[in-house]
N, C-alpha and C positions, 0 to 999 in steps of 0.2 A: 504494500500500500504506500503510494507516494503522494506528495502534495499535488502534483500534476494530475494524478488519477482522481483524487477527491474533487478538485476543481472542475475537471472535465465531466465528472459525474453530477455536477450541479450543486455540490455542497457549498454552503455559505463560506466566504473567505474570512472566517472568524476563528481566531485562536483563543481558547479559554485558558486564562492564566490562573491556575489553582494554587495560589500562594497560601501556605498554611494548611493545606489538605493533609489529613491524617490517613494512614493506611487502612484503618478500619472503616472509613467512610468513602474510600476511593471508588469502590465498585458502584455504590449507590449514586454518587455525584456523577460519575462517568456515564452511567446508564441514563440519567435524567438529561444530561447534555446531548448525548447521541440521539435519544428519542426526540429531542426538541430540534434536531438538525445540525447541531454544532459538533463537528467531527475532527477537530484538531485540539488536542488536550495537552497542556504543558503543566508539569509539576515543577515549580522552582526548587532548586537544590537547597534553599534555606527554609524549606518546609520540614516537618517532622518525618524522618526516615523516608525521604523521597524515592529512593530506589525500590523500596517495597511497594509503594503506591504505583510506580511506573510499571514494575514487573507484573503486578496483579491486573492492572488495566490492560496491559499488552496481551496477557494470556487470555483475558476474557473478551476484549473488544478489538484486538489488533487487526482482525479481518474487516472491520467496519470503520475504524478511526485511525488517525495518525497520532501516536502517543509518544511523548518524550519529556525532556527536562529543560528547565530554564535556569537562569542565573548560573550558567556553566562558566566557571572562571579559570579552570586549569586543565592541562592535558590529562591529568589523573581523573578529573571529573568526567571528561569526555569518554575516557575508556570505561569508567564505571557505568555511565549511561548506556553505552553500547553493550556492556555485559549484562545489563538488566533488561535488554531487549528494546530499549528506546529507539525510536526511528527519527525523531526530530530534535535538534539541538538549538536552543535559543540562548543568546548571551546579551548582556546589557551593554557590552563594549566591543571594540574591535581588537582582539588579541590574535595576532597572525598565527602563532603556534597553535592556539586552540582551534581556530578555523581550519587550518591545514590538517590537523589531526582528525577533525570531524570529517573532512572531505576524504581522507585516506580510508576511514572506516565506513564510508558510504552513507553517512547520516544526511538527512535533510538539514540544511544550514539556514539559520536565521540570526546572524550576528547583529548586534546593536551598533549604531553609529549616530553621530550628531552633526559632524562637519563633512563637507565634500571630500576632504583628504581621507577621513576615516572610511567613507563610503567606497572610494576607489581602492583603498588598501584592502578592504574586505573582499571586494570583487576579485582583486588580483590574487588573494589567498585561496580563492575557490568558491566564494559564495555567489549564488545566482539570485538569491533573495536577501534583502537587508532590512533591518528593523530600525526605523526612526524613533529614537527615544532620548528625552521625553517629548513626545510628539505635540502635545497640547501647548507647550511653551513656544513652539515654532510655527505651528499652524499650517493649513493646507497650501497657502501661497508658497511656503518654503518647498513643499513637495513639487509644485509646478516648476519652480526654478531648477530644482535638482533634475527633474525629468528631461530638461532641455540639454543636459550635459552627460548624463549617465548613459551607458550602452542600452539600447532598446530592449535587450533581453532581460535586464535586471528588474526584478519586482521589488517595490517598496511597501513595507507594512508599517502602519502607524501604531505605536504603543505608548501608553501613558496619557491618561485623561480622556480616553476614547470610550464610546458607548453608543447606545441606541440613538441618542440625540445628535450624534455627529458622524455616524458611519457614512451617510450619504455625502457629506462634504468631503470626507477623505477619499472616497472612491471617485467622486467627480474631479478631484484634483489630480488623479492618476495613480493612487495607491492600488495595489493588487488586493490588499486586505488589511485587517486590523487585528490587534490583540487586545483583549479586554480582561481586566483583573477585577478590581473591587466593585465595579458596576455590574459584575456578573456573579462573582463568588467572593465571600469573605469567610475567614476561619470561623467554624461553628455553624455556618448556615445549613439549614436542612434542605432536603431535596425539593420540597414544595416551593420554597422561595427562589431557589436556583432555577427551577423549571419556569416560574413566572418571568424571571428576568431573561432567560434564554429565549423563550417564546417571543417576548417583546423585541429582543435584539434581532432575531431572525426576521420578524415581521418588518422591522425598520429596514433591514437589508433588502427585502423583497420590494418595498416601496421605492427604494433608490434605483431599481433596475430600469 
């Protein structure tokens, strides 16, 4: 299951950032999101025992969703993510060694950047998609300017302050997708509240098409 496969299948270009997710709730929250249409699931490494959550969701939902880890900050973490069965690697920064190791292991890469220099360095290291972070600080106009100079095959994902109220603006600016954290899931949230937010987010995406 690749990100290209999911998008070609009509999945919303939305990555759920499940910061703070606990292993004992991973399958419930994962099921709720997938049933609502969100099929890209990221468990940040600064969550409780993230590798257990990633491995559990990959075993259960790996044929329907793209599951992996975020806040990946070291080569060791990349290798641990791969060992747990994760398929997508998300970072908050542009660390060339981390990106290159993820590429070597065949992971889907979504490294973070803020400046054009970081964006081009991430692409040179092997990334085909890059994550603008923190996106809300910079705005959709920043994406439009970047799209003028980045290679056409590079997809930008907006992360940080994104949600149902802004997904249309980001996509209209040229983003391939967005990542959503606190507007979708916060530590301790039950399945019902996550479902409500996920349904609202997917509906907002559909309205933007």
